[in-house]
KEKEVEX-709853 format. One record per residue: residue number from 1; residue in one letter; x, y, z of N, C-alpha, C in turn. Coordinates in steps of 0.1 Angstrom, whole numbers, plus 5000, padded with zeros to 4 digits. Example, Ala and Ser with C-alpha at 12.3 -4.5 7.8 and 13.67 -1.06 7.14 Angstrom:
n 1	res A	n_xx 5132	n_yy 4943	n_zz 5078	ca_xx 5123	ca_yy 4955	ca_zz 5078	c_xx 5132	c_yy 4967	c_zz 5078
n 2	res S	n_xx 5128	n_yy 4978	n_zz 5071	ca_xx 5137	ca_yy 4989	ca_zz 5071	c_xx 5129	c_yy 5000	c_zz 5079
//
This chain:
n 1	res M	n_xx 4083	n_yy 3671	n_zz 7335	ca_xx 4093	ca_yy 3674	ca_zz 7325	c_xx 4096	c_yy 3689	c_zz 7326
n 2	res G	n_xx 4108	n_yy 3693	n_zz 7327	ca_xx 4112	ca_yy 3707	ca_zz 7327	c_xx 4111	c_yy 3714	c_zz 7314
n 3	res L	n_xx 4112	n_yy 3727	n_zz 7314	ca_xx 4111	ca_yy 3735	ca_zz 7301	c_xx 4122	c_yy 3730	c_zz 7291
n 4	res W	n_xx 4134	n_yy 3728	n_zz 7296	ca_xx 4145	ca_yy 3724	ca_zz 7288	c_xx 4142	c_yy 3711	c_zz 7281
n 5	res D	n_xx 4137	n_yy 3701	n_zz 7288	ca_xx 4133	ca_yy 3688	ca_zz 7283	c_xx 4122	c_yy 3690	c_zz 7272
n 6	res A	n_xx 4113	n_yy 3698	n_zz 7276	ca_xx 4101	ca_yy 3700	ca_zz 7266	c_xx 4106	c_yy 3706	c_zz 7253
n 7	res M	n_xx 4116	n_yy 3715	n_zz 7254	ca_xx 4121	ca_yy 3721	ca_zz 7242	c_xx 4130	c_yy 3712	c_zz 7233
n 8	res K	n_xx 4137	n_yy 3703	n_zz 7240	ca_xx 4147	ca_yy 3694	ca_zz 7233	c_xx 4143	c_yy 3680	c_zz 7232
n 9	res G	n_xx 4132	n_yy 3676	n_zz 7238	ca_xx 4127	ca_yy 3662	ca_zz 7238	c_xx 4133	c_yy 3654	c_zz 7249
n 10	res S	n_xx 4128	n_yy 3643	n_zz 7252	ca_xx 4132	ca_yy 3635	ca_zz 7263	c_xx 4146	c_yy 3629	c_zz 7260
n 11	res S	n_xx 4153	n_yy 3624	n_zz 7270	ca_xx 4166	ca_yy 3618	ca_zz 7269	c_xx 4166	c_yy 3604	c_zz 7273
n 12	res K	n_xx 4158	n_yy 3595	n_zz 7268	ca_xx 4158	ca_yy 3581	ca_zz 7271	c_xx 4157	c_yy 3579	c_zz 7286
n 13	res G	n_xx 4149	n_yy 3587	n_zz 7293	ca_xx 4147	ca_yy 3584	ca_zz 7307	c_xx 4157	c_yy 3590	c_zz 7316
n 14	res R	n_xx 4168	n_yy 3595	n_zz 7310	ca_xx 4179	ca_yy 3602	ca_zz 7318	c_xx 4175	c_yy 3616	c_zz 7320
n 15	res E	n_xx 4178	n_yy 3621	n_zz 7332	ca_xx 4176	ca_yy 3635	ca_zz 7335	c_xx 4187	c_yy 3643	c_zz 7329
n 16	res R	n_xx 4183	n_yy 3653	n_zz 7322	ca_xx 4192	ca_yy 3662	ca_zz 7315	c_xx 4197	c_yy 3673	c_zz 7325
n 17	res G	n_xx 4209	n_yy 3676	n_zz 7325	ca_xx 4215	ca_yy 3686	ca_zz 7333	c_xx 4212	c_yy 3700	c_zz 7329
n 18	res P	n_xx 4218	n_yy 3710	n_zz 7335	ca_xx 4215	ca_yy 3724	ca_zz 7331	c_xx 4219	c_yy 3726	c_zz 7316
n 19	res A	n_xx 4213	n_yy 3737	n_zz 7310	ca_xx 4217	ca_yy 3741	ca_zz 7297	c_xx 4232	c_yy 3743	c_zz 7296
n 20	res P	n_xx 4239	n_yy 3739	n_zz 7285	ca_xx 4253	ca_yy 3742	ca_zz 7284	c_xx 4257	c_yy 3756	c_zz 7284
n 21	res E	n_xx 4268	n_yy 3760	n_zz 7290	ca_xx 4273	ca_yy 3774	ca_zz 7291	c_xx 4282	c_yy 3777	c_zz 7279
n 22	res A	n_xx 4289	n_yy 3767	n_zz 7274	ca_xx 4300	ca_yy 3769	ca_zz 7264	c_xx 4300	c_yy 3758	c_zz 7254
n 23	res R	n_xx 4306	n_yy 3761	n_zz 7242	ca_xx 4307	ca_yy 3751	ca_zz 7232	c_xx 4321	c_yy 3752	c_zz 7226
n 24	res L	n_xx 4328	n_yy 3741	n_zz 7225	ca_xx 4342	ca_yy 3740	ca_zz 7219	c_xx 4341	c_yy 3732	c_zz 7206
n 25	res E	n_xx 4346	n_yy 3738	n_zz 7195	ca_xx 4347	ca_yy 3731	ca_zz 7183	c_xx 4362	c_yy 3731	c_zz 7179
n 26	res A	n_xx 4367	n_yy 3718	n_zz 7179	ca_xx 4382	ca_yy 3717	ca_zz 7177	c_xx 4385	c_yy 3706	c_zz 7166
n 27	res T	n_xx 4396	n_yy 3708	n_zz 7159	ca_xx 4401	ca_yy 3699	ca_zz 7150	c_xx 4416	c_yy 3696	c_zz 7154
n 28	res V	n_xx 4418	n_yy 3683	n_zz 7157	ca_xx 4431	ca_yy 3678	ca_zz 7162	c_xx 4438	c_yy 3670	c_zz 7151
n 29	res S	n_xx 4450	n_yy 3674	n_zz 7148	ca_xx 4458	ca_yy 3666	ca_zz 7138	c_xx 4470	c_yy 3660	c_zz 7144
n 30	res G	n_xx 4476	n_yy 3651	n_zz 7137	ca_xx 4487	ca_yy 3643	ca_zz 7141	c_xx 4484	c_yy 3628	c_zz 7140
n 31	res R	n_xx 4490	n_yy 3620	n_zz 7149	ca_xx 4487	ca_yy 3606	ca_zz 7149	c_xx 4475	c_yy 3604	c_zz 7158
n 32	res V	n_xx 4463	n_yy 3607	n_zz 7154	ca_xx 4452	ca_yy 3607	ca_zz 7162	c_xx 4441	c_yy 3597	c_zz 7157
n 33	res Q	n_xx 4443	n_yy 3590	n_zz 7147	ca_xx 4434	ca_yy 3579	ca_zz 7142	c_xx 4440	c_yy 3566	c_zz 7144
n 34	res G	n_xx 4432	n_yy 3556	n_zz 7149	ca_xx 4437	ca_yy 3543	ca_zz 7151	c_xx 4445	c_yy 3541	c_zz 7163
n 35	res V	n_xx 4444	n_yy 3550	n_zz 7172	ca_xx 4452	ca_yy 3549	ca_zz 7185	c_xx 4444	c_yy 3551	c_zz 7197
n 36	res G	n_xx 4430	n_yy 3551	n_zz 7196	ca_xx 4421	ca_yy 3553	ca_zz 7207	c_xx 4419	c_yy 3568	c_zz 7211
n 37	res F	n_xx 4423	n_yy 3577	n_zz 7203	ca_xx 4422	ca_yy 3591	ca_zz 7206	c_xx 4407	c_yy 3595	c_zz 7209
n 38	res R	n_xx 4398	n_yy 3591	n_zz 7200	ca_xx 4384	ca_yy 3595	ca_zz 7202	c_xx 4379	c_yy 3590	c_zz 7215
n 39	res Y	n_xx 4382	n_yy 3577	n_zz 7219	ca_xx 4377	ca_yy 3572	ca_zz 7231	c_xx 4384	c_yy 3578	c_zz 7243
n 40	res W	n_xx 4396	n_yy 3582	n_zz 7242	ca_xx 4403	ca_yy 3589	ca_zz 7253	c_xx 4396	c_yy 3603	c_zz 7255
n 41	res T	n_xx 4392	n_yy 3609	n_zz 7244	ca_xx 4385	ca_yy 3622	ca_zz 7244	c_xx 4371	c_yy 3620	c_zz 7250
n 42	res M	n_xx 4364	n_yy 3610	n_zz 7246	ca_xx 4351	ca_yy 3607	ca_zz 7252	c_xx 4352	c_yy 3605	c_zz 7267
n 43	res G	n_xx 4361	n_yy 3597	n_zz 7272	ca_xx 4363	ca_yy 3595	ca_zz 7286	c_xx 4365	c_yy 3608	c_zz 7294
n 44	res L	n_xx 4374	n_yy 3616	n_zz 7288	ca_xx 4377	ca_yy 3629	ca_zz 7295	c_xx 4365	c_yy 3638	c_zz 7295
n 45	res A	n_xx 4358	n_yy 3639	n_zz 7283	ca_xx 4346	ca_yy 3647	ca_zz 7282	c_xx 4335	c_yy 3643	c_zz 7292
n 46	res R	n_xx 4333	n_yy 3630	n_zz 7293	ca_xx 4322	ca_yy 3625	ca_zz 7302	c_xx 4326	c_yy 3628	c_zz 7316
n 47	res E	n_xx 4339	n_yy 3626	n_zz 7319	ca_xx 4344	ca_yy 3629	ca_zz 7333	c_xx 4341	c_yy 3643	c_zz 7337
n 48	res H	n_xx 4340	n_yy 3652	n_zz 7327	ca_xx 4338	ca_yy 3667	ca_zz 7331	c_xx 4324	c_yy 3671	c_zz 7327
n 49	res G	n_xx 4315	n_yy 3661	n_zz 7325	ca_xx 4301	ca_yy 3664	ca_zz 7323	c_xx 4298	c_yy 3670	c_zz 7309
n 50	res L	n_xx 4306	n_yy 3668	n_zz 7299	ca_xx 4304	ca_yy 3674	ca_zz 7286	c_xx 4296	c_yy 3665	c_zz 7277
n 51	res V	n_xx 4290	n_yy 3671	n_zz 7268	ca_xx 4282	ca_yy 3663	ca_zz 7257	c_xx 4287	c_yy 3667	c_zz 7244
n 52	res G	n_xx 4285	n_yy 3659	n_zz 7234	ca_xx 4290	ca_yy 3662	ca_zz 7220	c_xx 4295	c_yy 3650	c_zz 7213
n 53	res Y	n_xx 4306	n_yy 3651	n_zz 7206	ca_xx 4312	ca_yy 3640	ca_zz 7199	c_xx 4326	c_yy 3642	c_zz 7195
n 54	res A	n_xx 4333	n_yy 3631	n_zz 7191	ca_xx 4346	ca_yy 3631	ca_zz 7185	c_xx 4345	c_yy 3622	c_zz 7173
n 55	res E	n_xx 4349	n_yy 3627	n_zz 7161	ca_xx 4347	ca_yy 3620	ca_zz 7149	c_xx 4360	c_yy 3621	c_zz 7140
n 56	res N	n_xx 4364	n_yy 3609	n_zz 7134	ca_xx 4375	ca_yy 3609	ca_zz 7125	c_xx 4371	c_yy 3616	c_zz 7112
n 57	res L	n_xx 4380	n_yy 3624	n_zz 7107	ca_xx 4378	ca_yy 3631	ca_zz 7094	c_xx 4386	c_yy 3624	c_zz 7083
n 58	res P	n_xx 4382	n_yy 3625	n_zz 7070	ca_xx 4389	ca_yy 3619	ca_zz 7060	c_xx 4404	c_yy 3623	c_zz 7058
n 59	res D	n_xx 4408	n_yy 3635	n_zz 7063	ca_xx 4422	ca_yy 3639	ca_zz 7062	c_xx 4431	c_yy 3634	c_zz 7073
n 60	res G	n_xx 4425	n_yy 3625	n_zz 7081	ca_xx 4433	ca_yy 3619	ca_zz 7092	c_xx 4433	c_yy 3627	c_zz 7105
n 61	res S	n_xx 4425	n_yy 3638	n_zz 7106	ca_xx 4424	ca_yy 3645	ca_zz 7118	c_xx 4411	c_yy 3641	c_zz 7125
n 62	res V	n_xx 4409	n_yy 3646	n_zz 7137	ca_xx 4397	ca_yy 3643	ca_zz 7145	c_xx 4390	c_yy 3656	c_zz 7148
n 63	res E	n_xx 4377	n_yy 3656	n_zz 7146	ca_xx 4368	ca_yy 3668	ca_zz 7149	c_xx 4362	c_yy 3665	c_zz 7163
n 64	res I	n_xx 4362	n_yy 3675	n_zz 7171	ca_xx 4356	ca_yy 3674	ca_zz 7184	c_xx 4347	c_yy 3686	c_zz 7186
n 65	res V	n_xx 4334	n_yy 3683	n_zz 7190	ca_xx 4325	ca_yy 3693	ca_zz 7194	c_xx 4320	c_yy 3689	c_zz 7208
n 66	res A	n_xx 4322	n_yy 3698	n_zz 7218	ca_xx 4318	ca_yy 3696	ca_zz 7232	c_xx 4311	c_yy 3707	c_zz 7237
n 67	res E	n_xx 4301	n_yy 3705	n_zz 7245	ca_xx 4293	ca_yy 3715	ca_zz 7252	c_xx 4291	c_yy 3711	c_zz 7266
n 68	res G	n_xx 4291	n_yy 3721	n_zz 7275	ca_xx 4289	ca_yy 3719	ca_zz 7289	c_xx 4293	c_yy 3732	c_zz 7297
n 69	res S	n_xx 4298	n_yy 3729	n_zz 7309	ca_xx 4303	ca_yy 3741	ca_zz 7317	c_xx 4315	c_yy 3747	c_zz 7310
n 70	res R	n_xx 4317	n_yy 3760	n_zz 7313	ca_xx 4329	ca_yy 3767	ca_zz 7307	c_xx 4341	c_yy 3760	c_zz 7313
n 71	res D	n_xx 4342	n_yy 3757	n_zz 7326	ca_xx 4353	ca_yy 3750	ca_zz 7331	c_xx 4356	c_yy 3737	c_zz 7325
n 72	res G	n_xx 4346	n_yy 3729	n_zz 7322	ca_xx 4347	ca_yy 3716	ca_zz 7316	c_xx 4353	c_yy 3717	c_zz 7302
n 73	res V	n_xx 4347	n_yy 3726	n_zz 7294	ca_xx 4352	ca_yy 3728	ca_zz 7281	c_xx 4366	c_yy 3733	c_zz 7280
n 74	res E	n_xx 4370	n_yy 3742	n_zz 7289	ca_xx 4384	ca_yy 3747	ca_zz 7290	c_xx 4393	c_yy 3736	c_zz 7294
n 75	res H	n_xx 4389	n_yy 3727	n_zz 7303	ca_xx 4397	ca_yy 3716	ca_zz 7308	c_xx 4400	c_yy 3707	c_zz 7296
n 76	res L	n_xx 4390	n_yy 3704	n_zz 7288	ca_xx 4391	ca_yy 3695	ca_zz 7277	c_xx 4401	c_yy 3701	c_zz 7267
n 77	res L	n_xx 4400	n_yy 3714	n_zz 7264	ca_xx 4409	ca_yy 3720	ca_zz 7255	c_xx 4423	c_yy 3720	c_zz 7260
n 78	res S	n_xx 4425	n_yy 3722	n_zz 7272	ca_xx 4438	ca_yy 3722	ca_zz 7278	c_xx 4444	c_yy 3708	c_zz 7277
n 79	res A	n_xx 4436	n_yy 3698	n_zz 7280	ca_xx 4441	ca_yy 3684	ca_zz 7279	c_xx 4444	c_yy 3680	c_zz 7264
n 80	res L	n_xx 4437	n_yy 3685	n_zz 7255	ca_xx 4439	ca_yy 3682	ca_zz 7241	c_xx 4453	c_yy 3687	c_zz 7236
n 81	res G	n_xx 4457	n_yy 3698	n_zz 7242	ca_xx 4470	ca_yy 3704	ca_zz 7239	c_xx 4481	c_yy 3701	c_zz 7248
n 82	res S	n_xx 4479	n_yy 3692	n_zz 7258	ca_xx 4488	ca_yy 3689	ca_zz 7268	c_xx 4500	c_yy 3681	c_zz 7264
n 83	res G	n_xx 4499	n_yy 3673	n_zz 7253	ca_xx 4510	ca_yy 3664	ca_zz 7250	c_xx 4508	c_yy 3650	c_zz 7257
n 84	res D	n_xx 4498	n_yy 3649	n_zz 7266	ca_xx 4495	ca_yy 3637	ca_zz 7273	c_xx 4482	c_yy 3631	c_zz 7269
n 85	res T	n_xx 4481	n_yy 3628	n_zz 7256	ca_xx 4469	ca_yy 3623	ca_zz 7250	c_xx 4472	c_yy 3609	c_zz 7244
n 86	res A	n_xx 4461	n_yy 3602	n_zz 7240	ca_xx 4463	ca_yy 3590	ca_zz 7232	c_xx 4468	c_yy 3594	c_zz 7219
n 87	res G	n_xx 4478	n_yy 3587	n_zz 7213	ca_xx 4483	ca_yy 3591	ca_zz 7200	c_xx 4493	c_yy 3602	c_zz 7202
n 88	res S	n_xx 4494	n_yy 3611	n_zz 7192	ca_xx 4503	ca_yy 3622	ca_zz 7192	c_xx 4497	c_yy 3634	c_zz 7185
n 89	res V	n_xx 4495	n_yy 3645	n_zz 7192	ca_xx 4489	ca_yy 3657	ca_zz 7186	c_xx 4500	c_yy 3666	c_zz 7181
n 90	res S	n_xx 4498	n_yy 3669	n_zz 7168	ca_xx 4508	ca_yy 3679	ca_zz 7162	c_xx 4501	c_yy 3692	c_zz 7159
n 91	res G	n_xx 4488	n_yy 3693	n_zz 7159	ca_xx 4481	ca_yy 3705	ca_zz 7156	c_xx 4468	c_yy 3705	c_zz 7163
n 92	res L	n_xx 4464	n_yy 3717	n_zz 7167	ca_xx 4451	ca_yy 3719	ca_zz 7174	c_xx 4445	c_yy 3732	c_zz 7170
n 93	res D	n_xx 4434	n_yy 3732	n_zz 7162	ca_xx 4427	ca_yy 3744	ca_zz 7159	c_xx 4414	c_yy 3743	c_zz 7167
n 94	res H	n_xx 4410	n_yy 3755	n_zz 7172	ca_xx 4398	ca_yy 3755	ca_zz 7180	c_xx 4391	c_yy 3768	c_zz 7179
n 95	res A	n_xx 4378	n_yy 3768	n_zz 7183	ca_xx 4370	ca_yy 3780	ca_zz 7183	c_xx 4359	c_yy 3777	c_zz 7194
n 96	res Y	n_xx 4355	n_yy 3788	n_zz 7200	ca_xx 4343	ca_yy 3787	ca_zz 7209	c_xx 4331	c_yy 3792	c_zz 7201
n 97	res A	n_xx 4320	n_yy 3786	n_zz 7204	ca_xx 4307	ca_yy 3790	ca_zz 7197	c_xx 4296	c_yy 3790	c_zz 7208
n 98	res D	n_xx 4285	n_yy 3795	n_zz 7204	ca_xx 4273	ca_yy 3795	ca_zz 7212	c_xx 4268	c_yy 3780	c_zz 7213
n 99	res P	n_xx 4266	n_yy 3775	n_zz 7225	ca_xx 4261	ca_yy 3761	ca_zz 7226	c_xx 4247	c_yy 3760	c_zz 7220
n 100	res T	n_xx 4244	n_yy 3749	n_zz 7215	ca_xx 4231	ca_yy 3746	ca_zz 7208	c_xx 4222	c_yy 3738	c_zz 7217
n 101	res G	n_xx 4227	n_yy 3730	n_zz 7226	ca_xx 4219	ca_yy 3721	ca_zz 7234	c_xx 4214	c_yy 3709	c_zz 7227
n 102	res E	n_xx 4220	n_yy 3706	n_zz 7215	ca_xx 4216	ca_yy 3695	ca_zz 7207	c_xx 4220	c_yy 3681	c_zz 7212
n 103	res F	n_xx 4229	n_yy 3680	n_zz 7221	ca_xx 4234	ca_yy 3667	ca_zz 7225	c_xx 4229	c_yy 3663	c_zz 7239
n 104	res S	n_xx 4228	n_yy 3650	n_zz 7241	ca_xx 4224	ca_yy 3645	ca_zz 7254	c_xx 4235	c_yy 3636	c_zz 7260
n 105	res D	n_xx 4246	n_yy 3633	n_zz 7253	ca_xx 4257	ca_yy 3625	ca_zz 7258	c_xx 4269	c_yy 3629	c_zz 7249
n 106	res F	n_xx 4281	n_yy 3623	n_zz 7253	ca_xx 4292	ca_yy 3625	ca_zz 7245	c_xx 4295	c_yy 3611	c_zz 7238
n 107	res G	n_xx 4296	n_yy 3611	n_zz 7225	ca_xx 4298	ca_yy 3599	ca_zz 7218	c_xx 4310	c_yy 3599	c_zz 7207
n 108	res V	n_xx 4312	n_yy 3588	n_zz 7202	ca_xx 4323	ca_yy 3586	ca_zz 7192	c_xx 4315	c_yy 3584	c_zz 7179
n 109	res R	n_xx 4319	n_yy 3591	n_zz 7168	ca_xx 4313	ca_yy 3589	ca_zz 7155	c_xx 4323	c_yy 3582	c_zz 7146
//
């Protein structure tokens, strides 16, 4: 077990990749609930090796937290604002933060 695994705990037998370089925290508004938006986001995030989650919020928006490579995080942000998403995005607020390394996969909440 490497130092990273020892610090964060095992990952159900899966080998953990390198420590994340970047963290994206985004809130997406529009017609993004009930249209598969979180699952679309999860597929794209996993495709780029990102970990984190997409979660419906009570106000009808979706919160996304993603960690991984800088390129992967930037690609996800670009896709979220591209107009080529599940549903229809009318607003996208985002910020970059220091990665925490708390996730082992990307999931839907």
